[in-house]
C-alpha positions in Angstrom: 7.1 -2.8 -19.1 9.6 -1.6 -21.8 12.5 0.1 -20.1 14.4 0.9 -23.2 12.6 4.2 -24.0 11.7 6.0 -20.8 8.8 8.4 -21.0 9.3 12.1 -20.5 8.9 13.0 -16.8 5.6 14.8 -16.1 7.3 16.9 -13.5 10.9 18.0 -13.6 11.2 17.4 -9.8 10.9 13.7 -10.4 14.4 13.6 -11.9 15.8 13.9 -8.3 13.7 10.9 -7.3 15.0 8.8 -10.2 18.6 9.6 -9.1 17.8 8.7 -5.4 16.1 5.4 -6.4 18.8 4.5 -8.9 21.3 4.6 -6.0 19.0 2.6 -3.7 18.3 -0.1 -6.3 21.7 -0.2 -7.9 22.4 -3.7 -9.2 18.7 -4.5 -9.2 17.0 -2.0 -11.6 18.3 0.3 -14.2 17.5 4.0 -14.2 15.2 3.6 -17.2 13.1 1.0 -15.4 12.9 3.2 -12.3 11.9 6.2 -14.5 9.1 4.1 -16.1 7.7 3.0 -12.7 8.0 6.5 -11.2 6.3 8.2 -14.1 3.5 5.6 -14.0 3.1 6.0 -10.3 2.9 9.8 -10.6 0.3 9.5 -13.4 -1.8 7.1 -11.4 -1.8 9.3 -8.3 -2.4 12.5 -10.3 -5.6 10.9 -11.7 -7.2 11.0 -8.3 -5.4 14.0 -6.6 -7.3 17.1 -5.5 -4.2 18.8 -4.3 -0.8 18.2 -6.0 1.5 19.8 -3.5 3.0 16.6 -2.3 2.4 14.5 -5.4 6.1 14.2 -6.3 7.0 12.9 -2.8 4.0 10.5 -2.8 4.9 9.1 -6.2 8.4 8.3 -5.0 7.0 6.5 -2.0 4.7 4.5 -4.2 7.5 3.7 -6.6 9.6 2.4 -3.7 6.9 0.1 -2.6 6.4 -1.2 -6.2 10.1 -1.7 -6.8 10.5 -3.5 -3.5 7.6 -5.8 -4.5 9.1 -6.4 -7.9 12.5 -7.2 -6.4 10.7 -9.7 -4.2 9.0 -11.3 -7.2 12.2 -11.6 -9.0 13.9 -13.3 -6.1 16.2 -10.6 -5.0 17.7 -11.2 -1.5 15.4 -10.0 1.1 13.9 -10.7 4.5 11.7 -13.5 3.5 9.0 -12.2 5.9 5.3 -12.9 5.1 3.8 -10.1 2.9 0.2 -9.0 3.6 -1.8 -6.9 1.3 -5.1 -5.2 2.4 -7.5 -4.2 -0.4 -10.6 -2.0 -0.1 -12.3 0.0 -2.8 -10.8 3.4 -2.1 -7.9 2.5 0.2 -9.0 5.4 2.4 -10.7 3.6 5.4 -10.8 -0.1 6.2 -7.6 -1.1 4.5 -5.7 1.8 6.0 -6.9 0.9 9.5 -6.0 -2.7 8.9 -2.5 -2.0 7.6 -1.7 0.4 10.4 -2.9 -2.0 13.1 -1.1 -5.0 11.6 2.2 -3.0 11.2 1.9 -1.9 14.8 1.0 -5.3 16.3 3.4 -7.3 14.1 6.4 -5.2 15.1 8.5 -6.2 12.1 7.2 -9.8 11.7 5.4 -9.0 8.4 5.7 -6.7 5.4 2.4 -4.8 5.2 0.9 -2.8 2.3 -2.6 -1.6 1.3 -4.1 -0.4 -2.0 -7.4 0.1 -3.7 -8.8 -0.3 -7.3 -10.3 3.2 -7.0 -8.1 5.1 -4.6 -9.5 8.2 -3.0 -7.7 11.6 -2.8 -6.8 11.2 0.9 -7.1 8.9 3.9 -10.4 9.6 5.7 -9.6 12.0 8.6 -11.7 9.9 11.0 -9.3 7.0 10.4 -6.4 9.1 11.4 -8.3 10.2 14.5 -9.2 6.7 15.8 -5.7 5.4 15.2 -4.3 8.4 17.1 -6.6 7.6 20.0 -5.1 4.1 20.0 -1.6 5.5 20.1 -0.8 5.1 16.4 0.2 7.8 14.0 -0.1 7.2 10.3 3.2 7.6 8.6 3.9 9.9 5.7 3.6 6.9 3.4 0.0 6.2 4.4 -2.0 7.6 1.5 -4.5 6.0 -0.9 -2.5 3.9 -3.4 -3.7 2.3 -6.6 -3.7 -1.4 -6.9 -0.7 -2.4 -9.0 0.4 -5.7 -10.4 3.7 -5.9 -8.6 2.3 -5.4 -5.1 -0.4 -8.0 -5.8 2.0 -10.6 -7.2 4.4 -10.1 -4.3 1.7 -10.7 -1.6 1.6 -14.0 0.3 -1.8 -13.1 2.0 -4.4 -10.9 0.3 -7.2 -9.6 2.6 -10.2 -8.1 0.9 -12.5 -5.6 2.7 -15.5 -4.8 0.6 -14.0 -4.2 -2.9 -16.2 -6.8 -4.6 -15.3 -7.9 -8.1 -12.5 -5.4 -8.3 -10.4 -7.3 -5.9 -7.5 -9.3 -7.4 -7.4 -13.0 -7.8 -3.9 -14.5 -8.0 -3.3 -18.3 -7.9 -1.3 -19.7 -5.0 -2.1 -16.9 -2.5 -3.9 -17.1 0.8 -7.1 -15.2 0.6 -9.1 -13.8 3.5 -12.2 -11.6 3.4 -13.0 -9.4 6.4 -16.6 -8.3 6.1 -16.1 -5.1 8.1 -18.4 -2.0 7.8 -17.3 1.0 5.7 -16.3 3.9 8.1 -17.1 6.5 5.4 -19.6 8.9 6.8 -20.1 7.0 10.1 -20.1 8.6 13.5 -16.9 8.5 15.4 -18.2 5.9 17.9 -19.0 3.6 15.0 -15.6 4.1 13.5 -14.0 3.2 16.9 -16.0 0.0 16.8 -14.8 -0.7 13.3 -11.2 -0.2 14.4 -11.6 -2.6 17.3 -13.2 -5.2 15.1 -10.3 -5.0 12.6 -7.9 -5.2 15.5 -9.5 -8.5 16.5 -9.0 -9.8 13.0 -5.4 -8.6 13.1 -4.7 -10.5 16.3 -6.2 -13.7 14.8 -4.1 -13.3 11.7 -0.9 -12.9 13.7 -1.8 -16.0 15.7 -2.1 -18.0 12.5 1.3 -17.0 11.1 4.4 -19.2 11.8 6.5 -18.1 14.7 9.7 -16.3 13.7 
């Protein structure tokens, strides 16, 4: 990425995000690099958005995740916690369930992210419902995200969930495939079963990680 000639911001409101992120990442990334990543994040999300009301906010969240991953790759001081990436095709169902369940069960033991090669416009409402039934609310940062190079490169464990040939292959990573049914269009009772099946996988994953 060439940070010497930043692109024109596609939305004037993004300038405030550049300023906030420049303060957060002072000493790590220059404002030009931040503007490149933020503009690219906005464009990627806009390509799949049905409603653009919150697009600026979501682009800033995505940029933060990408910059954190890039800082990790570059060896910036950090937590050193295992980083787990869940990938499903649209990042609207299985991978969102898995990320939410792992973040809840791990209680800070891992860094969790999710993405998809063909992100949907929104998280499936039934996913939000079955997580709420289990006492978990999706955060404002839980939205379908595109699969980006930084997040893939930063992951220690990549868990694929039905994305086929579109799933990334990076040497030196631990790969797992969880063959879980797609909740899209399924009755609520079926989606509850999918949630519980993923939760079992999450428990097994946590048991396999080194104790901290």
